[in-house]
N, C-alpha and C positions, 0 to 999 in steps of 0.2 A: 453531566447531563447528556443523554443521547436521545435520538428521535428514531422511531420505528418508521421506515419509509412506506411500508405496506399500510400500516394503520393510518398514516397521514394521507396517503393517496386515497384511501377509502373515504376518509373524512372530507377531503376536497371534492371528490366525485359526488358525495351526498349533498353538496351545495349546487343547486341547478342554475349555475351562473352562465346562462345563455346571454351573449352580448346584447345590451350593455349591463345587464343585471349582475350583481355580485352575489347576493343571497348568502352572505357570510363566508365566502371562500377566503377573502383576504384576512378576515379576523381569525379564521381557523389557522392560517399559516402564521400569522403574527403570534398567536398563542403558543405555537410550537417553537418559534424562534426566540422569543423574549427570555425564557428561562435559560437559554444557552448563552445569552449576553448580547444578542442583537438589539440594536436600537431600531424600532419600526416606525416608519412615518407614512401616513396616508397622503397621497398626492392626487386629489381630484381635479379633473379638467372638464370644461364644457364649452366647446367652440360654438359660435352662433349657428343656430339651426340644427344642433345635434343634442343627443341626450348626454347628461352628465355621466362620466365614467370615473370610478375609483381605481387607484393604482397603489402599489406598495413599494416603498424603498426601504430595505432592511440592511443594516450595515454593522459589522463588528470590526474593531481595530485591535491589532496585536500590541504587544508590550513595547515593540520597537518600530520606528518609522520605516517605511519601505513602499513597495508597489501595491497597487490596488487591483484585485481580480474580482470580476463581476460575473455572476450567473444571471442570464436574462431569460424571461419566459412569460407565459400568460396564464391567467386563471380563468379566462372566459372560454366558452365552448360554443360550437354550432348547435342549432336545433336538432332534436332527435328524429325529426321526420314523423312517420306514422308509428306511434308508440305500439300499436298492435302488432307491428312487424318484428318487434324485439322479442326474443325468447326470455328476457329478464327485464326487470324494471331498470331503465337506463340510469337512474340515479340512486339505486340501492347499493351499488358497489359490491356485488356478490363475488365470492371466489368459488369457482367451479373447476375441478380437475386441474388445479394449479394455475388458473388464469383469472385475472381480475377483470370483471366486466363493468362497463359503464361509459357514459358519454364523457370524454376527456381522459380516459385511461391512457391512451396513446398520445393524444394531442391536447394538452400535454401535462396533465396533472400528475401523472406518474413521474415525469422528469422533475417537476417542481418539488415533489416530495423527496426525490433522490438528491436534489440540490441541498435541501435542508438537512437531510440525514448525513450527507457527506461533510457538510460544514460543521455540524455538531460534533461528529467524531473527530474531525481534524482539530477543533478547538480543545476537545477533551484530551486528546493524545499529546498535544503540544503544551497544554496548560495555558493556552493563550500567548505563549512565548514565540511569536513569529513576527517577521518584519513586514508590516504592511496592513492591508485591510481586505476584507471579503464582503461583498454585497450581493443582494438579490434584488434585481430590477424586474418587478412583476406587474404586468399591465392587465387591465380588464377589457382592452380594446384591440386585440390582435385579430380576432375573427371578424370584426366589424369594419368600420371605415378607417380605423387606425389614425385618427386625428386627435384623440384625447388620451393617448397612452404613451408609448415609449418615446415618441418624438418630442412632445412637450416636456416629458419628464427629464430627458437628457438636456434639453435646452435650459430648463430651470436649474438643474443641478450644475451645469457648466457656468451659468451666470452667478451662482453662489460660490464658485471656485472649486467645485468638486471635480476631481480628475480620475478617470478610469484608465488603467494602463493596458488591460486585456479583458476580453469578454468571451464567454461561451454561451451560446443560445441553445436551449435544450429541445429544439424542435425534433420530431421523429424523423431522423435522417436515414435510418437503415431500411432498405426495401423489405426484407423479411427476417433477417437474422441480426441480432445485436453484434456490432463490430464490423459490419460490412462496409459502412460508408460514413464519412464526415463531409460536411459542406464547407468549402473555403470561399464560396462566392455564390452569387445568384444572378440570374438573368434579369434584365429590366422588363417592365410591363408597360406597354404603350397601346392606347386604344384610339381607333379612328372611327368617326361617325360620318358617313358619306351620304350626301343627298344629290341625286342626279336630276337635273331640270329638263323638262320636255314641254311639249305643247299638247294639251288635251284635245281629243277629237273622236270622231265616229270610227269604230273599228273597221267599217267597210270602206273608209276613205283615208287610208294611212298616208297618202301623199299630202293631205291637208293638215297632218299632225306630225308630232315628233315623239316617238315612243321612247321614254327614258329607260324602260326596263331592258331594252335590247342593248343599250350602251352600258347599263349597269352590269349586265351579264358579261360583256366583253371586258369591263374593268375588273371584275372579279377574277377572270382568267389572267389578265395582265398582272394582278397583284400576287397571284398564287402559283402561276405556271412555272416560273423560274425561281430557284432558291435565292434568298436574300444575300447570302454569303456562304463561304465554305467552312466557317468555324474559325476559332482562334486557338491559341496555345492552351487555354484552360476551359474553353467553352465549345459546345456543339454548335452547329449552324443555327442562326436565328430563324425563327418560324413566324409565320403569319397565318392566322386562321380566321375565317369569316364566321361570326357567331349568329348573325341574323340578317335576313333579307326581307324587307317589308314594302308593300305597295299600298295596302289599305283600300283596294278597289273592289267594291261589292258587285260591280256590273261586268258582265262578260262582253259587252259590246261598246265599251268606252276605253279609249287609250288614255292612260293616266297622265297627269301633269308632272308627277314626281315619283321617284323610286328611291328607296333608302337601304343602306346596308351598314352594319357595324362589324368591326374586325379588331382582333387583338394580336399584337406581336410580342413574343418573348424574345428579347434581343440580347446579344452578347456584347462584350466590351469592344467590338469593332464598330459599334454605332453609339451615337448620342441620340437623345430624343429629336434633336434638330436635324441631324444627318439622316435619321430614319424617315422623318417627315419629307425631307427633300427627295429621298428615293421613292417613297410612295407617290408623291405628286408627279415625279418623272414618269412613273408607270401609268398613272391615270391620264397624263397628257398624251400618251401614245394612242389612246382611244379618242380623246378630245371631247368637245361639247361643253356645255355649261354644267358646273357642279359646285357644291360647297363641301368643304372638309373641315370638321371640327375635331380637335385632337386633345388627348389628356394623357399624362404619364404619372403612374402611381409609384414608380421607383426605377432608378437607373441601374444598369448592370454594375457589378463590382466584383473584385476578387482580392483576397488576402493571399498573396503568393506563398507557396510552401516555404516554411522557415521555422523559427523558434516556436511559434504558437501551434502550428500543425504538428510539429515534431513532439511537442508536449502531449498533445491529445493522442497521437498515434502510438507513442510509447506506452501510455496508460491503457489504451485499448488492447494492445498486444499483451501487456502484463496480466490483464484480467481475463481476456477471452482467448488469447492465442492467435487472434486474427489481425491482419494488416489492413486497416480500412482504406478503401479507395477515397482519394480526395476529389470531390465532385462539385460541380456547379449546376446540376440538374434540378428539376422541380420548379415549384412556383416561387412566390416571393415570401419573405418573412421580415420580421422587425430588424433583422441584421442589416437591412438596407438603410436604416436610420443610425444604427450603432457604428457602422463603418466610418462615419464622419467624425467620430470621437476617439476611436482606438481600434487596433487590430481585433478582428472578430472571427470566430469559427463556430460551426454548429455541429452538435452531436447529441443524439437522444435515442429514444426507443425505436423499435420497428414500427413502420407506419402502414402496414398492409391493411389495417382495419380502421384507420382514422377517418372520421366523418361518416362511417358506415353504420348500418344497423349492427347491433351486438359488438360494438367497438370493444376490444380487449387486448391485454398484454399479459405475458407470463409473469408470475411472481418472481421467478428466477432472474428475468431480465431487469426488473426494477432493482433487485438487490445487487446485481452485477453493475448496473449503471451507477448506482450509488458508490460502489467500490471504485469505479473508473473515475468519478468526479473527485473522490477523496484522494486517489493517487495523483491526479492533476494538481490538487492543492499542495500536497506534500512536495511534489517536484517543483512547482512554481515558486514556493517559498523556501525551497531547499531545506525541508524538514524531513528527517528520516522516519520511514514507516516502522511500526513495531515489528 
């Protein structure tokens, strides 16, 4: 039994699974995997105050005991934006001039289809005679709040005694060309919400008031003028960017009582959320005055140091594309931030130049090659010879 990765990618794209909707995407994947021998289990979660999200855990066990390799990804996609801006129907999955168009083609239904096709070929070529297990951990909550997906799935599976030994996440890691880059870690994401307190007053009598916007402006400079750090062995310098400044003052002759700003830091492994907050508060104190700071962290920085797992992926990429991928920690966050608490994890997927954009697309050749890379990884991991 084999799976056509292009046909499966098209079928998945035709499911308009904008977070938290599934619209048949997981059923489509399960119908492809079950004839191969995968046991498919739906794992829905619904944290208080959030929408229910469906997830899929699919697993096949070889004829001999051994290690467990997991492919992780997501079936949900971001909204299409203005549909009129698309040159094609974003959910029609059309192939034009060797490229597959549609929301999720790059991020990341193309990679999910490549997972399934690679696993099916591996099982067929080995006759199921391999030592260990292969699973697909597919969430419908990666593009959303990420509270009803990978994190509770892993927690539930671990409580049941399920152990994953290595994981590959199929996020679109390559900037433009398949084989350029794999991700061995991710920066953390930390957000601060700052409220600077002042004294409201008449604009013509500033000595009788305390203008918080002036101090807020100096605080923004204090936060952004000097780099947070010089970078670490596997990471670029941490960054801090102000995302919004708000006063909400409709009058031009009133000094406001409060001024607010929000900012986000993508931080490397030189910081923890606690030490980053300490540094931010230190910089705010150089300006002084009364303020409140509320913080939240959606993920800490992590790295899987170069070693057996990255070598496995690098060798497979070289064998299929001839390229030597850069081992990077750039970009945003991914569900690898949850997986790293359970096993070594690496990310490798399609080219991401069009992800989240109008006319999102990938080449047919890239999906086919990605499936070959994933199959090569399985053969190497389980020490099974390719034909």
